[in-house]
N, C-alpha and C positions, 0 to 999 in steps of 0.2 A: 538590489536587491531586497525583498519584502521580509520582514521576519517570519520565523516559525508560524508565530502566533498568528498571523495575518494572512499566513497560507491555508491553515487549516480552518479558520472563519471563512472563506472563501470555499472552504473544500467539502460538506456536509455532507456529500455522495460522492461515489467512483464516478460519476459523469461531473459533475462541477470540480473534482480534483483535476481530472483530464483538462477540462475546459481552465481551470487556474494554472496550470501548468504549461500549458501553450501561451497563454497570454504573458505570463512571466518573458518565457523563452522569445518573443514578437519582439517584446520589449527590449531584450538582449542582441536585436540583429537575426534571430532565425527566422527562415522563412516558411510560412507554415503550407504543406502540399496537401493535396487527395493520395491516398495509397493506391488509387486506381492512376494517376499520373505519372509519367517518367521521372526517374529521380535523376537529380543533377549532383554531380560531382562538384564544383567549385563554389561551393559557401556551406553554410549551417544550414540544415535542414530538420523541421520536424512533424510529423504527421501521426495520425492516429485510427485506432479502427474499434468499431462499436462505441465510439464516443469515452469506450470506458478503458485503453488501455493505448499509451505511446512512445514512439521512438524519437529521440532526438538525438542527431549525431554531427561531428563538427568532420571532415573527410580531410583523411591525411594524404599525402602525396606518392605514397606508395601502397596499394593496394595489399600486393605480397606482405607485407610486414606486419598484417594482421590488424586486428582492433582490441581497445580496452574499453570496458565499462561497468557501469554500476546500475544491477536491477534488482527492483523493487516492486511491491504492490500496491495497488490504488484502493482495494475494499478492504473493509472492517468487520469486524463481527457488528451487528446491529440486529433489529425488528425491521421486519419488510411487510407490507402493507397487502393482504391477501387481494389476489387480482380479479376474484368472481363473488367475495363479501359482498355485506352490505352493512349500511349504519344501524346502530339502534336506538331510539330514545329512552335516557334512564332522566328523568327530572327536567332539569336544567341541562343537562350534557347530553353527548352523543356518542356513544363508544364505536370506535374503528376497529376492523377486526385487521389482526398481525399475525406473524409468524416469526422464529428467528433464523437471522441467516447468516449460517458458521457456528461459533461453540459462545454466546457472548455468555458473562456473567449475571443471569438474568435479574437476581436481587438487588443489583445496582441499577436497572432503570427504574424504580420505584419509587413514589414520590418525590420526585424533580422533573422540573421543567424539560421538555421534550421539545425538540425541532423537527419536521417533516421536508425533506428532500429528495431529489431524484428525478425522473424523466417520465413522462407521457408521451406517447406514440397514438396517431390517429388517423384517418380518412376522410378528408374533406373538398369536393368540389375537382374529383378524379387525381389529388393530390396526397401524398405521405406528407404527415409534418411530425416532428419532434421537438418537447415542448420542456425544458428545463424549469423544475420549479424548486420552492424554495420560501418554506413558511418558518422563521425563524423561534416563535414562540407558540406550538400547535396544540400543546394538551400533556396529559400527564396519566401514570398508572398509577392509582391507588392502591396501596398494602393494604392489608386485613389487621385489624387491631385483636391485641393478644387474646380479649375476652371471646372473639369469635373461634379460639383455637381449644376453649376448653373442653376436658373431654375425650382429646383426641391425641394422638402421638406426635403432632407435628410444634415444635418450637416457634416457627416462623412460617410462612407463606410464600410461597413462589407458585408462578402463574406456568400453567405446564398443558401439551395439548389443545384443546381448543379454549384456554383459559383467557388467550393474548388478546386482549386491547387497549387502543390511546383512548382515553378519554377527553374531548373535545369541545367547544361552545362554537356556534355559528349558525350560518343563514341556512339550516339543512334539515332534513325528514327522516321521521321514521320509515325505516328498508328502503332509503335511497340505496341504488346500487354503487357499488366502488367504479361503472365508469361515469354514471351520472356525478357523484362525487370527484373525480378525477376533472371532468368537465368545468366545475366550479371554480375547484381552487387553482385551474391552470389559465383560467378564463378563457375556453375554449368555446366557441360557437357551439351552442345546442345541436345542429344539425349534423354535427360531426361524431363518424364513430370511432368509438376509442380500440386501437387493438393492441395498449400495451400498458400496463401500467408498471413501474418500478421506481415505487417511494420508500424512502429509509427513515426510522424513527431512530434519532439520539441524540445524546446532550448538546448541547451548545456553548457552555459557560469554560473561559478560558481563565484559571486563577495561577498568578505567579506569588510566589513566597521567597525574597530573594532569589536566587539563581533556581529554585525547584518552580517546574510548571504542573500542572494538571490542564489537561486537555481532553477533549475526546480524536478518538480516531489517531492516538500518535501513533500505533499499530496499524498502517505503516508508514502515514503520512510523515512522517520526519525522516525516514529513510528517503520518498521521492523528494523531500524538499532538499536533502543532503546531495543527493547526483544533480537536482538542478542547479544548487548552487555550488557544487565542483566543476560543473560544464562551463556554464556562466563567466568564470572566473579565469577562464583560458580562450576566449574569443579571439585574442590579438597573437595568441602563440601558433607556429607552425608545427608539426610533427610528423614521422614518417609513418606511422598507424594512425589508423584512424579513431577516434575519442567519440563514445556509444553512452547515451544513459537509455533505459525501459522501466516502464511501470506497468508490469500484467496487471492481467484480471485475475477473481477468483481463487486467488492463493489459500484464501480460508474457508476452500470447500473443494480442496483438492488438485485445483489446477486444469484436471483434465478437460481445456474447452477451450475454441480457436483463439480466446483471448487471453489465455491462460498460459503460465509458462510451459507446459508439455505440447501445445500447439506450436503451427510450424512458422510463427509472426517472426523469430529470431533469425532462424537461417535461412527462412526465405528475403529477406532484409540484408543479410550479406552477402547472396547471392545477385541482387538485384546490385546493390552499391556496387560490389568488387569489381563483377563482370569474369571472374577469374575461370580460368579450363577447373574439370573436376581436380586434378591432379596438383595446383597450383591453390583452388579452395581448400583442400582439405590440408596443406602445408602452410595458409592463413589461419587457420583455426590452432593450429598445435603454435603457433606464435600469438594468441591472443590470451587475454586474460580478463575474468571476470567476478567481480563483489555480489555475492549474495547479499543484498543489504535488506537485516530486517531486525525487531527488535528482539530482546534476549531477556529474560526474569533478572532483577537484582535482587540483593540482599534485605529481607523481609527482617526489620526490626525485632519481631518476635517469633516469626515463623523460619527464618532461615529461606532456602529455596531448596528444596527435596531433591531435587532432579540436577542439581550442581554439585560436583565436589569441591572443599574447600579449598583456598578462599574463595567465596563465593563474591564474584563483582559486587560493587556499591555504585549507589549515587555518588557521581561527582571524583568517581576514579577513574574516568575516562571511558572509551569507546571499548567494545569487547570485539575479541576475535572469539570464533566459536570451534569448539572440537567436540567430535563424538565418534566412541567405539561402534555404533551401529549404525552410523552413516546418516543419520538423520541429520545431520550437516553436514555440508563438503569439507570435506577432511583429508588434508593428502601434504605430506611433509613440506612437499616444494613449495606448494601452496602458499602455504600457512606462514611460511619460511619471507615467500616475495611482500606478505601482508607486513610482515612485522618490519620488513627492510624497508618498506615506504614509512612507516612508525617512527623508526629510529633515525631516517634520513632525515626526517622533516620534523620531528621534535613533537609526535603526537603521543599523549598518555595514552594507555593501553592495557587491558584486562582480560585473561585466560577466561574462556566460559566452558568449564569442561565436563561434558555430560558423565552421570552414571550408567554405566552402560545395563544395571540391572533397574534403573529406573524408566519408565516411560517419558518422555518431554515434549518438544514442538517440535515442529519440525518449518523447513524452507523451501523454498525452490531451488536452491542451492544442488544438491544434487538430478533433481531433475532437469536442470538446467544442461546439466556436466553430462549426463545419461545420454541426451537427446540435442548434444550439439559436439560432445568431442571436446569440450572447452577445458582450460584449466581455472579452475572455479574455486573461491575460498567465501566461505557465511563468515560475517561479521554485523553488528550493528551500533547501538544504545543502550546502555540495562534502562530497567522501568520496574516501576513498580505496580498491579494490578491491571495486568495484560488482561485482554479482554472484557474487562469492565467498560459502565459506559463513562467514564472520566478513568484517566490513566496518567502519571508521573514519570520525570525526569525530571533530569539537570540539565540547564540548558549550556553549563561547560562540557559537558558528553556532547551534545550535538555540536558544538564548535568545535571538539577534537572531531567529529566524524563528517564534519564540514568538509574541515582540511584532507583527511583520508581521504574523501571520495575525490579532492582534488588531485592528490599525489598519486590515488591508481590510476587515474584516466590520463597523466601526463605521465608515469613513469615504469608503471607493472610490465608493460612489453620490454624494456628492457633491461628489468631488474630478470623477469621471465627468462629471458635469451642467456644472462648471466649462470642463472643457475640451471639451464639445461648444458652448458659449456662444462659446469663442475659435474654435474651427475653424468657425463660422457666419460669422464676421466675415472 
């Protein structure tokens, strides 16, 4: 299994993340099939939707036993190239217009080397084509010197509205359209018609200080990685229930898309795989368990974590299990208890992340999945600093704990859930 750092380096966009996930799963014996093809139930399978979302699963021996799952998302806050903009010359540089995707901490994108990655779609010779692109040292966004802010009430300058441009160099020209630019960097024939441009700007450096790792896109590729790690570790083990992992898209912008957690992807998958009648299908969902895997705020050494009650989780203290009385995280007594039972039985370090009810915090796919599928869901993840920054920070000890937790959820959560249901009936 490749390292988390290598997984992130190979995944500079959601399109690349899904491609990398499929490649790793294929290396470990999963068959890659099209979503439009019939599914088989006698071998591990992986398939994707829109190249930005994937499901992989190991079939169980009894479909009525339900399924265990770890569910994450492949997208991250970033800047994206405008579909219909144009390049402009500025001395020896060219500026490429872009805009925020989700809620990136914009000041962190300034004055650092940035990569460009994503997908270009085009029409050529009567056929559609889709090209993945990655330029690891593409450009930068310059900040503004403090001398230029004198006489204003600004202490610092952060791009906003139409100010977002990335500076780059290369064989471009003034007023070059984004379509022309896309064909050039994608090495697509000049006679092709570009139909869509989805290119992201992000950092590319990964730096390690002992167990501390600073990387782009830890939110939420660390969870995608942990889910894959947990699933491939069980290839030779057979269980009554099916084990599944899913990487949704568009969590950072609300999940209300065909490829997002609010879409029909999950339920459609289980209907096709299980082949159960409506009555049996509903019963199987009641026996199923999902871990919604996403990052959580760690204790900042100066500012703490305002949306979390004390004690705030710390880097190196273990993975986190989330509580939220506002239900921005999937939180029920029995699901949290199942998650902690998995940790305790496998000697996995964990911390409670308990949100303040009077403070607005983040949200995850947890209750979106729970409300849309009628599943038992718990929210969990790893603690991190600088979430939504260009580079985020975590502790590799927590990553290892979360890898083991995901394996435990996939292997044992349905069994522990059944025991919890028995107790609650009494």
